[in-house]
N, C-alpha and C positions, 0 to 999 in steps of 0.2 A: 475490259472488265466483263465477266460473264454475267448472265442474268441472275444466277443464284448468289453472286457476291454483292450485287447492287442493294438489296434490302438490308443486308447486314451493315453495309457501309453507311446507309442513312441512319440506322438505329445507333450505331457506334462509330461516329465519324472520327474519333480519336484513335481508333485501332488501325494499324497498318497491316498489310498483308505479310505473310511469313516470307522470309528470305531464305535462299538456299543455305546460307551460312548458319541459320538457326538450327538446322538438322545435322550439321557437321561436327558437333561436339565442341565447338569453340566456347571456352569459358566466358560467360557474360557477367560474372559477379561471384560473390562468395558462395560457398556451398550452403544448402539449406540447413537451418537450425530449428530446434524445437521452439515452439512459441513461448514457452515459459522462460527459456534462456534469453530469447530476444527481448521480451518484455522487461526482464530483469536488467539487461544492459541499457534499455531505454530509460528506465526509472533512475538508474545510477547516473546516466548521462545528463538527465534533466535536473538532477539534484533532489529528487523526490524520495530517495531511499529512507531518510529519517522519518518522514511522514508516513510512508507505507508500513514501516516497521512498527510505528506507534499504533497503527490500526490493529495489528496483531495483539498488542498489549491490551487494548480496549476489548477486543473480542474474547480474549482468554483471561479476563480480569479475575473471575472467581477462582480459577485454577491457580493463578499466580499469587493471590493474596489470602486465599482461604475463605471458607463459607461465612465465618463470623464477620469479617470486614466487608465482604461482598454483600451481605444482607443489609448493611447499613451505609455503604458507600459504593459508588460505581464510577468508573472512569468514563467520561463523556466526550472528551475531545483532547486533541494534542496538535501542536504545530511542529512537532519533532524534537523540541527542546523542553517544552513545558507540558506537563500532564495535568489536565483539569479533572478534578474529582468532585462529584456531587454527593452530599451527605444528607441524611434525614434530619439531623438536629445539630445544634451548636456543640453539644458534648462530643459528638463524633468528629466534628471539625477540629476541636482541640486535641482529641486523641490522635488523629492523623497528623497533625502538625508536630506532635511529639515523636511520632514514628516516621516522619518524612525521610530522614537520612537512611534508616534501615530499609524502608520500602523501596526507595530509589536504588539502593545497592542490591536488594533482592531482584528487582526487575532487571537490572543490568546483568546480574549473574545468570538469571533464567532465560533472558531473551537477547541479551547483547545490546539492548537499547539503552543509551545513556541520556536520561532526562536530567536537565540542570536543576529543575525545581518542580514542585507541585503547587497548583492553585486550587484551593478548597472552597467550594461554594455550598452554602446551606440552601437546600431545595426540599422543603417538606413535600411528602407524597400525598 
């Protein structure tokens, strides 16, 4: 081992020296992919897709439900099948319970996320 290889080996003992075959164009694995595609595959593989899609619904809440509902209710959490909504007062909780089926269908059409139900919590600001 040469003198200039010695310090690098001490700092990075897990690294091995390059082999001649590394430069010969031997395929060592799959071709490189864009990070977004790789993360998307990982999320699907781990079963996190419903949860990550629900985050988009929470982030785009006002656009999806309109300014009137968004001014009085906000999406605060989801486990992928249930959407938790916080409202200002009990009257809005009642209103959203009446609109639940329509809202869930609108969210499904706009985002592709299929929530099974909404849980509405009264949280005065």
